C-alpha positions in Angstrom: -13.7 13.7 -11.6 -15.8 10.5 -10.0 -18.9 11.3 -7.7 -16.8 8.6 -6.1 -13.2 9.9 -5.8 -11.5 10.5 -2.4 -15.0 9.4 -0.4 -14.8 6.7 2.2 -17.5 4.4 3.0 -18.4 2.3 5.7 -19.3 -1.2 4.3 -19.8 -3.3 6.9 -20.4 -3.3 11.0 -19.7 -5.3 13.3 -20.6 -5.5 18.2 -20.8 -7.7 20.6 -22.2 -5.6 23.5 -23.9 -5.4 27.1 -27.5 -5.9 24.6 -26.1 -7.6 22.0 -24.0 -10.5 20.5 -24.5 -8.5 16.7 -25.1 -5.3 15.7 -28.8 -6.6 14.9 -29.3 -7.5 18.2 -27.6 -4.2 20.2 -29.7 -1.9 18.0 -32.5 -3.4 18.6 -31.8 -3.2 22.3 -31.3 0.2 22.5 -34.1 1.4 20.2 -35.8 -0.6 23.0 -34.1 1.5 25.7 -33.3 -1.7 27.5 -29.9 -1.6 30.3 -27.3 -3.9 30.3 -26.0 -2.9 33.4 -26.5 -5.6 36.3 -25.5 -6.7 40.1 -22.5 -8.8 39.5 -22.2 -12.5 40.6 -18.8 -12.6 41.0 -17.6 -12.8 44.8 -15.0 -10.4 44.0 -17.3 -7.8 43.8 -18.8 -8.0 47.4 -16.0 -6.3 48.8 -16.1 -3.3 46.2 -18.4 -0.1 46.9 -19.4 -0.9 43.7 -20.6 -3.7 42.6 -22.9 -3.2 39.0 -21.6 -3.3 35.4 -22.6 -3.8 32.2 -20.9 -6.8 30.4 -21.1 -8.8 27.0 -23.8 -11.7 27.9 -22.4 -14.3 25.2 -19.8 -16.4 26.2 -16.6 -15.5 23.6 -15.5 -19.2 24.0 -18.4 -20.3 22.2 -17.0 -18.2 19.3 -13.4 -18.7 18.7 -11.7 -22.4 19.1 -10.5 -23.0 22.7 -6.6 -23.3 21.6 -6.5 -19.6 20.0 -8.7 -18.0 23.0 -5.7 -18.9 25.5 -3.5 -17.0 24.0 -6.0 -14.3 24.2 -6.8 -11.4 26.2 -10.3 -11.2 26.5 -10.5 -7.9 25.0 -8.8 -9.4 22.0 -11.7 -12.6 21.8 -14.3 -9.4 22.2 -12.5 -7.2 19.8 -11.6 -10.4 17.2 -15.2 -11.7 17.3 -16.4 -8.4 16.0 -14.1 -7.8 13.5 -15.2 -11.4 11.7 -19.3 -10.0 12.3 -18.0 -6.8 10.4 -15.3 -8.6 7.5 -18.3 -11.0 7.3 -21.0 -7.7 6.9 -19.0 -6.2 4.1 -18.8 -9.2 2.1 -15.4 -10.9 2.9 -14.3 -7.7 0.4 -11.2 -9.7 -2.1 -8.6 -6.7 -1.6 -5.2 -7.4 -1.9 -3.1 -7.6 1.4 -0.8 -4.7 0.6 -4.2 -2.4 0.1 -5.6 -3.8 3.4 -5.5 -2.0 6.6 -5.8 -2.7 10.3 -6.8 0.7 13.4 -8.1 -1.1 15.9 -7.5 -0.4 19.6 -7.7 -0.2 22.8 -7.5 2.2 26.1 -6.0 -0.4 28.8 -5.2 -3.4 26.8 -4.5 -6.4 28.4 -4.8 -5.1 32.0 -6.7 -8.8 33.3 -4.4 -10.5 31.2 -0.8 -8.3 33.5 -2.7 -8.8 36.5 -3.7 -12.8 36.4 0.3 -12.9 35.5 1.5 -11.1 38.4 -1.3 -13.3 40.6 1.1 -16.1 39.1 4.6 -14.7 39.0 3.9 -14.2 43.2 1.9 -17.5 44.4 3.6 -19.8 42.2 6.7 -18.3 40.5 8.1 -16.8 36.5 8.3 -20.5 35.7 4.5 -20.7 35.5 3.8 -17.4 34.1 2.2 -18.1 31.1 4.6 -17.1 27.5 1.3 -15.6 25.9 1.9 -12.5 28.6 2.9 -10.5 27.0 1.2 -10.8 23.5 -2.0 -10.7 25.4 -1.1 -7.5 27.3 0.0 -5.4 24.6 -2.1 -2.3 24.0 -1.8 -3.1 19.6 -2.6 -6.7 20.4 -6.1 -6.8 19.2 -4.6 -5.5 16.2 -2.3 -7.7 16.1 -4.7 -10.5 15.7 -6.8 -9.0 13.2 -3.9 -8.4 10.9 -2.8 -11.9 11.6 -5.9 -12.9 10.1 -7.2 -11.1 7.7 -3.3 -10.8 6.1 -3.5 -7.1 6.1 0.1 -5.1 4.8 -0.8 -2.4 4.2 -0.5 -0.8 8.6 -1.4 -2.4 11.4 -1.9 0.1 14.1 -3.7 0.7 17.2 -3.7 4.7 18.4 -4.6 5.1 22.4 -6.0 7.8 23.6 -8.3 6.4 26.7 -12.0 6.2 26.1 -11.2 8.5 23.0 -9.5 5.5 21.5 -12.2 3.7 19.3 -13.4 7.1 18.1 -9.8 8.0 17.4 -8.8 4.0 14.9 -11.9 4.9 13.0 -10.3 8.3 12.2 -6.8 7.3 11.7 -8.9 4.4 9.6 -10.5 6.9 7.7 -6.9 8.8 7.4 -5.6 6.1 5.7 -7.9 5.5 3.1 -7.7 8.9 1.5 -3.3 8.8 1.6 -3.7 6.3 -0.5 -2.3 3.9 1.5 -5.0 1.0 1.8 -8.4 0.6 -0.2 -10.1 -1.1 2.6 -9.5 -0.5 6.4 -11.6 -2.5 9.8 -11.3 0.0 12.2 -12.5 0.1 15.8 -11.5 -1.3 19.2 -12.9 -2.8 22.4 -12.4 -2.9 25.9 -13.1 -6.0 28.8 -12.1 -4.2 32.2 -14.4 -6.0 34.6 -12.4 -6.6 37.0 -11.1 -5.4 40.3 -8.5 -3.0 40.0 -10.5 -1.5 37.3 -13.3 -1.0 40.2 -10.8 0.0 42.6 -9.1 2.3 40.5 -11.9 4.1 39.1 -13.3 3.6 42.5 -10.5 5.5 44.7 -11.7 8.5 42.0 -15.0 8.5 42.9 -15.5 8.2 39.0 -18.2 5.8 39.6 -22.1 5.1 39.9 -23.3 3.5 43.7 -26.3 2.4 43.1 -25.7 -0.8 44.0 -29.4 -1.4 44.7 -30.7 0.1 41.3 -28.5 -1.2 38.4 -30.7 -0.9 35.6 -30.9 3.0 36.7 -27.5 4.1 37.3 -26.4 5.1 34.4 -28.1 8.6 33.8 -26.7 10.7 31.6 -27.3 14.6 31.4 -29.9 13.9 34.4 -29.7 15.9 37.7 -29.4 12.9 39.9 -26.4 11.3 38.2 -23.6 10.3 40.4 -21.0 9.0 37.8 -20.5 6.7 35.2 -21.2 2.2 35.2 -18.7 0.4 33.8 -19.0 -1.6 30.1 -17.2 -3.7 27.7 -17.6 -4.9 24.8 -16.1 -4.3 20.8 -17.6 -2.1 18.1 -16.1 -2.3 14.7 -16.6 -1.0 11.3 -15.1 -1.9 7.7 -14.1 1.5 5.8 -13.7 1.6 1.6 -12.2 3.7 -0.5 -16.2 4.7 -2.6 -14.1 3.7 -5.6 -13.1 0.0 -4.6 -17.0 -0.3 -3.1 -18.3 1.4 -6.4 -15.9 -1.6 -8.1 -17.2 -4.8 -6.5 -20.9 -4.1 -6.1 -20.5 -3.8 -2.8 -23.7 -2.6 0.0 -22.5 0.9 1.6 -24.2 1.8 5.1 -23.2 5.0 4.9 -20.3 7.6 4.0 -17.2 8.2 6.6 -17.6 11.8 5.8 -14.7 13.7 8.3 -13.1 13.9 11.9 -11.8 16.0 14.4 -9.5 15.8 16.8 -8.2 18.3 19.4 -7.0 18.2 23.0 -8.1 20.3 25.8 -4.9 21.2 27.5 -6.2 21.6 30.9 -6.6 17.9 32.9 -5.2 15.1 32.7 -8.0 13.3 34.2 -10.5 15.8 34.2 -13.1 17.2 30.6 -12.0 20.8 30.2 -15.6 22.5 32.0 -15.9 25.5 28.9 -16.1 22.3 26.6 -13.8 24.2 24.1 -11.6 21.2 23.0 -14.8 19.1 22.3 -15.7 22.0 20.1 -12.9 22.3 18.4 -13.4 18.7 17.7 -17.2 19.2 16.1 -16.4 21.9 14.4 -12.4 20.2 12.9 -15.3 17.2 11.2 -17.9 19.5 10.2 -15.4 21.4 8.0 -13.9 18.1 7.2 -16.8 16.7 5.8 -17.3 20.4 4.0 -21.1 20.0 5.7 -22.6 23.0 7.8 -24.5 22.7 11.0 -27.5 22.2 9.7 -27.5 19.2 8.0 -26.5 17.4 11.6 -29.6 16.0 12.6 -28.5 13.7 15.2 -25.0 13.3 17.9 -24.4 10.3 20.1 -22.8 12.1 23.0 -19.8 10.7 24.9 -22.2 11.9 27.9 -20.8 9.4 31.0 -22.7 10.6 33.4 -20.3 12.6 35.7 -20.8 16.4 36.9 -18.2 18.5 35.4 -18.6 16.4 31.6 -22.2 15.9 30.9 -22.7 19.9 31.1 -19.3 20.9 29.3 -20.5 18.0 26.4 -23.8 19.8 26.2 -22.2 23.4 26.1 -20.2 22.1 23.7 -22.9 20.8 21.4 -24.8 23.8 21.7 -22.4 26.0 20.7 -21.0 24.2 17.5 -24.6 23.7 16.4 -25.5 27.3 17.0 -28.9 27.9 15.8 -29.7 24.5 14.3 -29.1 22.8 18.0 -33.0 22.4 18.5 -33.7 21.2 14.9 -31.6 18.1 16.6 -31.4 14.9 18.2 -28.7 13.8 21.3 -28.5 9.8 22.7 -27.0 9.3 25.2 -26.3 4.9 24.8 -24.3 5.2 27.5 -27.0 5.1 29.6 -27.6 1.5 28.5 -24.7 0.1 27.6 -22.4 1.4 30.2 -19.1 3.1 29.6 -17.3 1.3 27.6 -13.7 2.9 28.3 -11.3 2.8 25.3 -14.5 0.5 23.4 -17.5 3.5 23.9 -16.4 5.4 20.9 -16.5 2.5 18.6 -19.9 1.2 19.4 -21.4 4.6 19.4 -19.7 5.1 16.2 -22.0 1.8 14.8 -25.0 3.2 16.6 -24.8 6.9 14.3 -24.1 5.2 11.8 -27.3 2.7 12.4 -28.9 6.1 14.0 -28.0 7.6 10.3 -29.5 4.4 7.8 -33.1 4.1 9.8 -33.3 7.8 10.4 -34.6 6.7 13.9 -32.2 7.8 17.5 -32.2 5.8 20.2 -33.4 6.9 23.4 -31.3 8.4 26.9 -33.2 6.4 29.2 -32.9 7.1 32.9 -33.3 10.8 32.2 -35.9 11.7 34.5 -35.1 15.7 35.2 -32.2 16.6 32.8 -29.6 19.2 34.4 -31.0 22.8 35.1 -27.2 23.8 32.8 -27.8 20.9 30.4 -31.6 22.6 30.0 -30.4 25.9 29.2 -28.0 24.9 26.6 -31.1 24.1 23.8 -29.9 20.3 23.5 -32.6 17.8 22.4 -32.3 14.6 24.3 -34.1 11.8 23.6 -36.2 10.5 26.2 -37.7 7.9 23.4 -36.7 6.8 20.1 -37.7 9.0 17.4 -37.3 9.2 13.9 -34.4 11.8 12.7 -35.4 14.7 10.3 -34.2 14.1 6.6 -33.9 17.5 5.3 -31.9 19.3 4.2 -29.7 16.8 2.5 -27.0 15.1 3.6 -27.7 14.3 6.6 -25.3 13.9 8.6 -24.3 12.4 12.3 -21.7 13.3 14.3 -20.5 10.3 17.1 -18.5 12.2 20.3 -15.7 10.8 21.8 -13.2 11.7 25.0 -11.1 11.2 27.4 -8.5 11.5 29.9 -5.8 13.7 29.2 -8.2 16.0 27.2 -8.4 14.1 23.8 -11.3 14.7 21.7 -13.1 13.0 18.6 -15.7 13.4 16.2 -17.2 11.4 14.1 -19.5 12.7 11.3 -21.2 10.2 8.6 -23.7 11.4 6.1 -26.3 9.4 4.7 -26.0 7.8 0.9 
């Protein structure tokens, strides 16, 4: 059997984030430990208890024609930008439409679009509501726009699982290729929900950090003084390809998309299971799917949102799933810099995990001034500064964890070449 048979590889990366307009600038900022969190300048923020967030710093209007721009929600705009980047990074693969798929999603869909439409309806009447409101609002709109642009006919999908959506979309893309439905799949997620309603909803849950006077130090995964997450926006996209197809066209391969694990807590609609059992199951499934042992894992990009229960539960889960090998593995929580991109977070963090494996460098977890005692007790090695990753035993692997409301857990496993 060919060494390529059945393998799925990553041949392209794209991103637009609070730290940069593409993968290169985002990755450089992550390694440098820069924060994308800032004080909001919008007047509506003055009336809210939380006035900080991590917006993208590049105007999508500078990258998308105006005629197309006004037909899309901001989340769709960001997804399209990242997808175009990933497609070009992969060398714009020559692939039959019937063998090309898309798996790109969002956690909230076009929330901004539907709220804008509601305001127009209330103030100006139904005749002034945009005819584009429905396609701007639907959660599969991100996938649809990209599928149409690329002419993807093998299937266009948008799995939604709250903040695990981006990781699940990439996992679904891997499954599409493995099942023989597609040779190439463009996969990832976007979110753009820095709007008053989102702050009101999460603020009512006491889920957001209220460090309004110190925005760059507000997102504090694993730190004893953490007080909630910081809302971010952006998009991350990968081009997945069967190893055979990539080899035939001489593609540059970044990493192997080696495995995926899924689980559900069956515990609470909004709280993570405090024992982390669902995360343990997802990690173990990803390792088994990739046919590797915990000793091969050199890096984990943690979900770690800066919530009191969630960070401890994930640290416990990592320690249990990796076992004695945990001390030789480096954990990074990149939400400390990007904020929490909700449904888009798993895709951005998958891109970061792939870059870490490509360069054998782990980005830091910033603002980790005094680790939580319960997290210290788990023995996990959290990177306080950017550091080199070990390369043995081979093949070296990196994991990316994602979890979402409803108890969804997804772990993606990538292997170095």
